PDB file with one MODEL, atoms N, CA, C and O in Angstrom:
MODEL        1
ATOM      1  N   MET A   1       0.848  -1.188   0.000  1.00  0.00           N
ATOM      2  CA  MET A   1       0.000   0.000   0.000  1.00  0.00           C
ATOM      3  C   MET A   1       0.887   1.241   0.000  1.00  0.00           C
ATOM      4  O   MET A   1       1.831   1.338   0.784  1.00  0.00           O
ATOM      5  N   ILE A   2       0.580   2.180  -0.877  1.00  0.00           N
ATOM      6  CA  ILE A   2       1.331   3.430  -0.969  1.00  0.00           C
ATOM      7  C   ILE A   2       0.485   4.549  -0.366  1.00  0.00           C
ATOM      8  O   ILE A   2      -0.647   4.781  -0.790  1.00  0.00           O
ATOM      9  N   LEU A   3       1.048   5.242   0.627  1.00  0.00           N
ATOM     10  CA  LEU A   3       0.353   6.343   1.271  1.00  0.00           C
ATOM     11  C   LEU A   3       0.876   7.667   0.736  1.00  0.00           C
ATOM     12  O   LEU A   3       2.061   7.802   0.430  1.00  0.00           O
ATOM     13  N   SER A   4      -0.001   8.621   0.629  1.00  0.00           N
ATOM     14  CA  SER A   4       0.439   9.967   0.302  1.00  0.00           C
ATOM     15  C   SER A   4       1.043  10.572   1.560  1.00  0.00           C
ATOM     16  O   SER A   4       0.828  10.078   2.667  1.00  0.00           O
ATOM     17  N   LEU A   5       1.789  11.633   1.379  1.00  0.00           N
ATOM     18  CA  LEU A   5       2.372  12.326   2.532  1.00  0.00           C
ATOM     19  C   LEU A   5       1.269  12.764   3.492  1.00  0.00           C
ATOM     20  O   LEU A   5       1.404  12.633   4.709  1.00  0.00           O
ATOM     21  N   ARG A   6       0.194  13.276   2.939  1.00  0.00           N
ATOM     22  CA  ARG A   6      -0.939  13.738   3.765  1.00  0.00           C
ATOM     23  C   ARG A   6      -1.486  12.585   4.607  1.00  0.00           C
ATOM     24  O   ARG A   6      -1.701  12.739   5.809  1.00  0.00           O
ATOM     25  N   GLN A   7      -1.710  11.433   3.977  1.00  0.00           N
ATOM     26  CA  GLN A   7      -2.249  10.280   4.695  1.00  0.00           C
ATOM     27  C   GLN A   7      -1.278   9.797   5.772  1.00  0.00           C
ATOM     28  O   GLN A   7      -1.696   9.443   6.874  1.00  0.00           O
ATOM     29  N   ALA A   8       0.005   9.785   5.455  1.00  0.00           N
ATOM     30  CA  ALA A   8       1.011   9.329   6.424  1.00  0.00           C
ATOM     31  C   ALA A   8       1.038  10.233   7.645  1.00  0.00           C
ATOM     32  O   ALA A   8       1.160   9.755   8.773  1.00  0.00           O
ATOM     33  N   ILE A   9       0.925  11.528   7.428  1.00  0.00           N
ATOM     34  CA  ILE A   9       0.948  12.474   8.550  1.00  0.00           C
ATOM     35  C   ILE A   9      -0.294  12.299   9.408  1.00  0.00           C
ATOM     36  O   ILE A   9      -0.207  12.278  10.636  1.00  0.00           O
ATOM     37  N   VAL A  10      -1.447  12.174   8.766  1.00  0.00           N
ATOM     38  CA  VAL A  10      -2.686  11.989   9.520  1.00  0.00           C
ATOM     39  C   VAL A  10      -2.617  10.694  10.333  1.00  0.00           C
ATOM     40  O   VAL A  10      -3.012  10.676  11.498  1.00  0.00           O
ATOM     41  N   GLN A  11      -2.126   9.629   9.737  1.00  0.00           N
ATOM     42  CA  GLN A  11      -2.012   8.362  10.469  1.00  0.00           C
ATOM     43  C   GLN A  11      -1.063   8.489  11.651  1.00  0.00           C
ATOM     44  O   GLN A  11      -1.279   7.869  12.692  1.00  0.00           O
ATOM     45  N   ARG A  12      -0.013   9.291  11.496  1.00  0.00           N
ATOM     46  CA  ARG A  12       0.960   9.458  12.582  1.00  0.00           C
ATOM     47  C   ARG A  12       0.332  10.104  13.823  1.00  0.00           C
ATOM     48  O   ARG A  12       0.748   9.819  14.945  1.00  0.00           O
ATOM     49  N   VAL A  13      -0.652  10.958  13.627  1.00  0.00           N
ATOM     50  CA  VAL A  13      -1.224  11.677  14.766  1.00  0.00           C
ATOM     51  C   VAL A  13      -2.587  11.148  15.204  1.00  0.00           C
ATOM     52  O   VAL A  13      -3.101  11.559  16.245  1.00  0.00           O
ATOM     53  N   GLU A  14      -3.176  10.249  14.432  1.00  0.00           N
ATOM     54  CA  GLU A  14      -4.469   9.684  14.823  1.00  0.00           C
ATOM     55  C   GLU A  14      -4.352   8.988  16.172  1.00  0.00           C
ATOM     56  O   GLU A  14      -3.389   8.268  16.435  1.00  0.00           O
ATOM     57  N   GLY A  15      -5.340   9.215  17.011  1.00  0.00           N
ATOM     58  CA  GLY A  15      -5.385   8.548  18.305  1.00  0.00           C
ATOM     59  C   GLY A  15      -4.536   9.200  19.385  1.00  0.00           C
ATOM     60  O   GLY A  15      -4.500   8.722  20.518  1.00  0.00           O
ATOM     61  N   LYS A  16      -3.854  10.283  19.044  1.00  0.00           N
ATOM     62  CA  LYS A  16      -3.031  10.981  20.043  1.00  0.00           C
ATOM     63  C   LYS A  16      -3.930  11.797  20.971  1.00  0.00           C
ATOM     64  O   LYS A  16      -5.002  12.253  20.574  1.00  0.00           O
ATOM     65  N   SER A  17      -3.483  11.968  22.187  1.00  0.00           N
ATOM     66  CA  SER A  17      -4.219  12.803  23.143  1.00  0.00           C
ATOM     67  C   SER A  17      -4.009  14.273  22.793  1.00  0.00           C
ATOM     68  O   SER A  17      -3.138  14.608  21.989  1.00  0.00           O
ATOM     69  N   ASN A  18      -4.802  15.139  23.394  1.00  0.00           N
ATOM     70  CA  ASN A  18      -4.629  16.577  23.199  1.00  0.00           C
ATOM     71  C   ASN A  18      -3.225  17.014  23.574  1.00  0.00           C
ATOM     72  O   ASN A  18      -2.603  17.804  22.864  1.00  0.00           O
ATOM     73  N   ASP A  19      -2.723  16.497  24.694  1.00  0.00           N
ATOM     74  CA  ASP A  19      -1.373  16.865  25.134  1.00  0.00           C
ATOM     75  C   ASP A  19      -0.323  16.398  24.134  1.00  0.00           C
ATOM     76  O   ASP A  19       0.632  17.122  23.851  1.00  0.00           O
ATOM     77  N   GLU A  20      -0.493  15.198  23.600  1.00  0.00           N
ATOM     78  CA  GLU A  20       0.456  14.683  22.619  1.00  0.00           C
ATOM     79  C   GLU A  20       0.416  15.495  21.332  1.00  0.00           C
ATOM     80  O   GLU A  20       1.459  15.769  20.739  1.00  0.00           O
ATOM     81  N   LEU A  21      -0.790  15.886  20.893  1.00  0.00           N
ATOM     82  CA  LEU A  21      -0.904  16.713  19.698  1.00  0.00           C
ATOM     83  C   LEU A  21      -0.240  18.069  19.903  1.00  0.00           C
ATOM     84  O   LEU A  21       0.456  18.568  19.018  1.00  0.00           O
ATOM     85  N   LYS A  22      -0.457  18.661  21.073  1.00  0.00           N
ATOM     86  CA  LYS A  22       0.170  19.951  21.365  1.00  0.00           C
ATOM     87  C   LYS A  22       1.686  19.816  21.353  1.00  0.00           C
ATOM     88  O   LYS A  22       2.385  20.688  20.835  1.00  0.00           O
ATOM     89  N   GLU A  23       2.192  18.740  21.913  1.00  0.00           N
ATOM     90  CA  GLU A  23       3.641  18.519  21.948  1.00  0.00           C
ATOM     91  C   GLU A  23       4.204  18.368  20.527  1.00  0.00           C
ATOM     92  O   GLU A  23       5.268  18.903  20.214  1.00  0.00           O
ATOM     93  N   ILE A  24       3.488  17.642  19.681  1.00  0.00           N
ATOM     94  CA  ILE A  24       3.922  17.484  18.292  1.00  0.00           C
ATOM     95  C   ILE A  24       3.986  18.840  17.602  1.00  0.00           C
ATOM     96  O   ILE A  24       4.954  19.139  16.903  1.00  0.00           O
ATOM     97  N   ILE A  25       2.963  19.657  17.796  1.00  0.00           N
ATOM     98  CA  ILE A  25       2.924  20.981  17.184  1.00  0.00           C
ATOM     99  C   ILE A  25       4.030  21.855  17.750  1.00  0.00           C
ATOM    100  O   ILE A  25       4.773  22.484  16.996  1.00  0.00           O
ATOM    101  N   ASP A  26       4.145  21.901  19.075  1.00  0.00           N
ATOM    102  CA  ASP A  26       5.186  22.721  19.709  1.00  0.00           C
ATOM    103  C   ASP A  26       6.579  22.323  19.237  1.00  0.00           C
ATOM    104  O   ASP A  26       7.423  23.185  18.989  1.00  0.00           O
ATOM    105  N   ASP A  27       6.823  21.020  19.111  1.00  0.00           N
ATOM    106  CA  ASP A  27       8.126  20.549  18.672  1.00  0.00           C
ATOM    107  C   ASP A  27       8.394  20.901  17.209  1.00  0.00           C
ATOM    108  O   ASP A  27       9.547  21.054  16.805  1.00  0.00           O
ATOM    109  N   SER A  28       7.341  21.027  16.427  1.00  0.00           N
ATOM    110  CA  SER A  28       7.502  21.333  15.008  1.00  0.00           C
ATOM    111  C   SER A  28       7.684  22.820  14.729  1.00  0.00           C
ATOM    112  O   SER A  28       8.336  23.204  13.757  1.00  0.00           O
ATOM    113  N   ILE A  29       7.104  23.653  15.587  1.00  0.00           N
ATOM    114  CA  ILE A  29       7.207  25.100  15.407  1.00  0.00           C
ATOM    115  C   ILE A  29       8.667  25.510  15.597  1.00  0.00           C
ATOM    116  O   ILE A  29       9.314  25.124  16.571  1.00  0.00           O
ATOM    117  N   ASP A  30       9.167  26.290  14.656  1.00  0.00           N
ATOM    118  CA  ASP A  30      10.558  26.752  14.661  1.00  0.00           C
ATOM    119  C   ASP A  30      11.556  25.599  14.630  1.00  0.00           C
ATOM    120  O   ASP A  30      12.732  25.774  14.951  1.00  0.00           O
ATOM    121  N   GLY A  31      11.083  24.434  14.244  1.00  0.00           N
ATOM    122  CA  GLY A  31      11.963  23.271  14.152  1.00  0.00           C
ATOM    123  C   GLY A  31      12.537  23.160  12.757  1.00  0.00           C
ATOM    124  O   GLY A  31      12.617  24.142  12.018  1.00  0.00           O
ATOM    125  N   GLN A  32      12.930  21.966  12.414  1.00  0.00           N
ATOM    126  CA  GLN A  32      13.504  21.719  11.104  1.00  0.00           C
ATOM    127  C   GLN A  32      12.454  21.933  10.016  1.00  0.00           C
ATOM    128  O   GLN A  32      11.261  21.725  10.235  1.00  0.00           O
ATOM    129  N   GLU A  33      12.915  22.347   8.856  1.00  0.00           N
ATOM    130  CA  GLU A  33      11.991  22.616   7.761  1.00  0.00           C
ATOM    131  C   GLU A  33      11.233  21.372   7.313  1.00  0.00           C
ATOM    132  O   GLU A  33      10.174  21.488   6.696  1.00  0.00           O
ATOM    133  N   GLN A  34      11.743  20.206   7.607  1.00  0.00           N
ATOM    134  CA  GLN A  34      11.033  18.977   7.240  1.00  0.00           C
ATOM    135  C   GLN A  34       9.691  18.880   7.943  1.00  0.00           C
ATOM    136  O   GLN A  34       8.806  18.161   7.477  1.00  0.00           O
ATOM    137  N   ALA A  35       9.516  19.594   9.067  1.00  0.00           N
ATOM    138  CA  ALA A  35       8.257  19.549   9.812  1.00  0.00           C
ATOM    139  C   ALA A  35       7.173  20.406   9.163  1.00  0.00           C
ATOM    140  O   ALA A  35       5.993  20.239   9.472  1.00  0.00           O
ATOM    141  N   LEU A  36       7.549  21.311   8.277  1.00  0.00           N
ATOM    142  CA  LEU A  36       6.563  22.235   7.705  1.00  0.00           C
ATOM    143  C   LEU A  36       5.441  21.544   6.934  1.00  0.00           C
ATOM    144  O   LEU A  36       4.287  21.944   7.088  1.00  0.00           O
ATOM    145  N   PRO A  37       5.712  20.538   6.121  1.00  0.00           N
ATOM    146  CA  PRO A  37       4.579  19.861   5.465  1.00  0.00           C
ATOM    147  C   PRO A  37       3.605  19.246   6.471  1.00  0.00           C
ATOM    148  O   PRO A  37       2.393  19.271   6.257  1.00  0.00           O
ATOM    149  N   GLY A  38       4.125  18.702   7.552  1.00  0.00           N
ATOM    150  CA  GLY A  38       3.262  18.126   8.574  1.00  0.00           C
ATOM    151  C   GLY A  38       2.379  19.172   9.224  1.00  0.00           C
ATOM    152  O   GLY A  38       1.194  18.935   9.459  1.00  0.00           O
ATOM    153  N   LEU A  39       2.952  20.325   9.514  1.00  0.00           N
ATOM    154  CA  LEU A  39       2.157  21.408  10.080  1.00  0.00           C
ATOM    155  C   LEU A  39       1.094  21.869   9.088  1.00  0.00           C
ATOM    156  O   LEU A  39      -0.019  22.224   9.478  1.00  0.00           O
ATOM    157  N   GLY A  40       1.442  21.859   7.815  1.00  0.00           N
ATOM    158  CA  GLY A  40       0.466  22.228   6.788  1.00  0.00           C
ATOM    159  C   GLY A  40      -0.708  21.267   6.752  1.00  0.00           C
ATOM    160  O   GLY A  40      -1.856  21.691   6.612  1.00  0.00           O
ATOM    161  N   VAL A  41      -0.433  19.989   6.874  1.00  0.00           N
ATOM    162  CA  VAL A  41      -1.500  18.986   6.881  1.00  0.00           C
ATOM    163  C   VAL A  41      -2.372  19.168   8.118  1.00  0.00           C
ATOM    164  O   VAL A  41      -3.598  19.100   8.032  1.00  0.00           O
ATOM    165  N   LEU A  42      -1.739  19.398   9.269  1.00  0.00           N
ATOM    166  CA  LEU A  42      -2.516  19.603  10.495  1.00  0.00           C
ATOM    167  C   LEU A  42      -3.367  20.860  10.392  1.00  0.00           C
ATOM    168  O   LEU A  42      -4.511  20.875  10.846  1.00  0.00           O
ATOM    169  N   PHE A  43      -2.815  21.916   9.796  1.00  0.00           N
ATOM    170  CA  PHE A  43      -3.581  23.139   9.599  1.00  0.00           C
ATOM    171  C   PHE A  43      -4.764  22.874   8.663  1.00  0.00           C
ATOM    172  O   PHE A  43      -5.860  23.390   8.881  1.00  0.00           O
ATOM    173  N   GLU A  44      -4.540  22.078   7.634  1.00  0.00           N
ATOM    174  CA  GLU A  44      -5.618  21.746   6.711  1.00  0.00           C
ATOM    175  C   GLU A  44      -6.767  21.041   7.446  1.00  0.00           C
ATOM    176  O   GLU A  44      -7.935  21.344   7.205  1.00  0.00           O
ATOM    177  N   VAL A  45      -6.441  20.113   8.329  1.00  0.00           N
ATOM    178  CA  VAL A  45      -7.459  19.402   9.104  1.00  0.00           C
ATOM    179  C   VAL A  45      -8.240  20.396   9.968  1.00  0.00           C
ATOM    180  O   VAL A  45      -9.469  20.348  10.034  1.00  0.00           O
ATOM    181  N   ILE A  46      -7.513  21.288  10.622  1.00  0.00           N
ATOM    182  CA  ILE A  46      -8.171  22.310  11.448  1.00  0.00           C
ATOM    183  C   ILE A  46      -9.086  23.161  10.585  1.00  0.00           C
ATOM    184  O   ILE A  46     -10.256  23.358  10.912  1.00  0.00           O
ATOM    185  N   TRP A  47      -8.547  23.669   9.476  1.00  0.00           N
ATOM    186  CA  TRP A  47      -9.278  24.589   8.604  1.00  0.00           C
ATOM    187  C   TRP A  47     -10.585  23.975   8.103  1.00  0.00           C
ATOM    188  O   TRP A  47     -11.619  24.642   8.057  1.00  0.00           O
ATOM    189  N   LYS A  48     -10.526  22.707   7.732  1.00  0.00           N
ATOM    190  CA  LYS A  48     -11.706  22.037   7.194  1.00  0.00           C
ATOM    191  C   LYS A  48     -12.753  21.740   8.261  1.00  0.00           C
ATOM    192  O   LYS A  48     -13.900  21.431   7.937  1.00  0.00           O
ATOM    193  N   ASN A  49     -12.367  21.831   9.526  1.00  0.00           N
ATOM    194  CA  ASN A  49     -13.274  21.443  10.602  1.00  0.00           C
ATOM    195  C   ASN A  49     -13.653  22.580  11.538  1.00  0.00           C
ATOM    196  O   ASN A  49     -14.121  22.342  12.652  1.00  0.00           O
ATOM    197  N   ILE A  50     -13.453  23.816  11.089  1.00  0.00           N
ATOM    198  CA  ILE A  50     -13.903  24.963  11.868  1.00  0.00           C
ATOM    199  C   ILE A  50     -14.852  25.793  11.015  1.00  0.00           C
ATOM    200  O   ILE A  50     -14.826  25.735   9.786  1.00  0.00           O
ATOM    201  N   ASP A  51     -15.688  26.566  11.697  1.00  0.00           N
ATOM    202  CA  ASP A  51     -16.651  27.375  10.960  1.00  0.00           C
ATOM    203  C   ASP A  51     -15.978  28.621  10.373  1.00  0.00           C
ATOM    204  O   ASP A  51     -14.826  28.927  10.679  1.00  0.00           O
ATOM    205  N   SER A  52     -16.715  29.317   9.537  1.00  0.00           N
ATOM    206  CA  SER A  52     -16.156  30.471   8.826  1.00  0.00           C
ATOM    207  C   SER A  52     -15.741  31.588   9.772  1.00  0.00           C
ATOM    208  O   SER A  52     -14.824  32.348   9.461  1.00  0.00           O
ATOM    209  N   GLU A  53     -16.397  31.702  10.919  1.00  0.00           N
ATOM    210  CA  GLU A  53     -16.011  32.732  11.891  1.00  0.00           C
ATOM    211  C   GLU A  53     -14.613  32.451  12.447  1.00  0.00           C
ATOM    212  O   GLU A  53     -13.792  33.361  12.555  1.00  0.00           O
ATOM    213  N   LYS A  54     -14.350  31.210  12.794  1.00  0.00           N
ATOM    214  CA  LYS A  54     -13.022  30.843  13.297  1.00  0.00           C
ATOM    215  C   LYS A  54     -11.972  30.965  12.188  1.00  0.00           C
ATOM    216  O   LYS A  54     -10.833  31.350  12.454  1.00  0.00           O
ATOM    217  N   GLN A  55     -12.347  30.640  10.953  1.00  0.00           N
ATOM    218  CA  GLN A  55     -11.425  30.822   9.838  1.00  0.00           C
ATOM    219  C   GLN A  55     -11.047  32.295   9.705  1.00  0.00           C
ATOM    220  O   GLN A  55      -9.879  32.629   9.509  1.00  0.00           O
ATOM    221  N   SER A  56     -12.041  33.166   9.814  1.00  0.00           N
ATOM    222  CA  SER A  56     -11.776  34.611   9.738  1.00  0.00           C
ATOM    223  C   SER A  56     -10.853  35.063  10.862  1.00  0.00           C
ATOM    224  O   SER A  56      -9.971  35.894  10.648  1.00  0.00           O
ATOM    225  N   GLU A  57     -11.056  34.517  12.062  1.00  0.00           N
ATOM    226  CA  GLU A  57     -10.185  34.860  13.191  1.00  0.00           C
ATOM    227  C   GLU A  57      -8.738  34.440  12.910  1.00  0.00           C
ATOM    228  O   GLU A  57      -7.802  35.186  13.198  1.00  0.00           O
ATOM    229  N   LEU A  58      -8.565  33.252  12.352  1.00  0.00           N
ATOM    230  CA  LEU A  58      -7.216  32.790  12.031  1.00  0.00           C
ATOM    231  C   LEU A  58      -6.567  33.663  10.962  1.00  0.00           C
ATOM    232  O   LEU A  58      -5.391  34.012  11.062  1.00  0.00           O
ATOM    233  N   VAL A  59      -7.351  34.014   9.933  1.00  0.00           N
ATOM    234  CA  VAL A  59      -6.818  34.871   8.875  1.00  0.00           C
ATOM    235  C   VAL A  59      -6.445  36.233   9.444  1.00  0.00           C
ATOM    236  O   VAL A  59      -5.403  36.784   9.090  1.00  0.00           O
ATOM    237  N   THR A  60      -7.274  36.780  10.315  1.00  0.00           N
ATOM    238  CA  THR A  60      -6.973  38.071  10.936  1.00  0.00           C
ATOM    239  C   THR A  60      -5.714  37.978  11.787  1.00  0.00           C
ATOM    240  O   THR A  60      -4.866  38.868  11.722  1.00  0.00           O
ATOM    241  N   ALA A  61      -5.573  36.923  12.580  1.00  0.00           N
ATOM    242  CA  ALA A  61      -4.376  36.741  13.403  1.00  0.00           C
ATOM    243  C   ALA A  61      -3.134  36.645  12.521  1.00  0.00           C
ATOM    244  O   ALA A  61      -2.104  37.246  12.824  1.00  0.00           O
ATOM    245  N   LEU A  62      -3.236  35.892  11.437  1.00  0.00           N
ATOM    246  CA  LEU A  62      -2.107  35.763  10.516  1.00  0.00           C
ATOM    247  C   LEU A  62      -1.780  37.113   9.898  1.00  0.00           C
ATOM    248  O   LEU A  62      -0.618  37.518   9.860  1.00  0.00           O
ATOM    249  N   HIS A  63      -2.777  37.794   9.425  1.00  0.00           N
ATOM    250  CA  HIS A  63      -2.575  39.115   8.807  1.00  0.00           C
ATOM    251  C   HIS A  63      -1.934  40.091   9.790  1.00  0.00           C
ATOM    252  O   HIS A  63      -0.996  40.809   9.445  1.00  0.00           O
ATOM    253  N   ASP A  64      -2.449  40.106  11.011  1.00  0.00           N
ATOM    254  CA  ASP A  64      -1.925  41.028  12.026  1.00  0.00           C
ATOM    255  C   ASP A  64      -0.456  40.772  12.333  1.00  0.00           C
ATOM    256  O   ASP A  64       0.283  41.708  12.639  1.00  0.00           O
ATOM    257  N   HIS A  65      -0.028  39.527  12.256  1.00  0.00           N
ATOM    258  CA  HIS A  65       1.352  39.197  12.571  1.00  0.00           C
ATOM    259  C   HIS A  65       2.281  39.318  11.374  1.00  0.00           C
ATOM    260  O   HIS A  65       3.501  39.270  11.527  1.00  0.00           O
ATOM    261  N   LEU A  66       1.720  39.471  10.198  1.00  0.00           N
ATOM    262  CA  LEU A  66       2.536  39.604   8.983  1.00  0.00           C
ATOM    263  C   LEU A  66       2.638  41.035   8.486  1.00  0.00           C
ATOM    264  O   LEU A  66       3.386  41.324   7.552  1.00  0.00           O
ATOM    265  N   THR A  67       1.886  41.927   9.112  1.00  0.00           N
ATOM    266  CA  THR A  67       1.942  43.332   8.663  1.00  0.00           C
ATOM    267  C   THR A  67       2.618  44.191   9.672  1.00  0.00           C
ATOM    268  O   THR A  67       2.754  45.396   9.465  1.00  0.00           O
TER     269      THR A  67
ENDMDL
END
């Protein structure tokens, strides 16, 4: 069976506790560039599972920190 990068990342974090997920994210932030695709996949999961109001909040937070 051949997994896509996206599927492999999702499988790696499935079943993790909230604390374990936070640790994975914290360890990836400002870490090696190899972690960036994983963070992108996790962000995609978040983005697809939040309402438009929360999406707007995230976009505003990103915009505020980039300007």
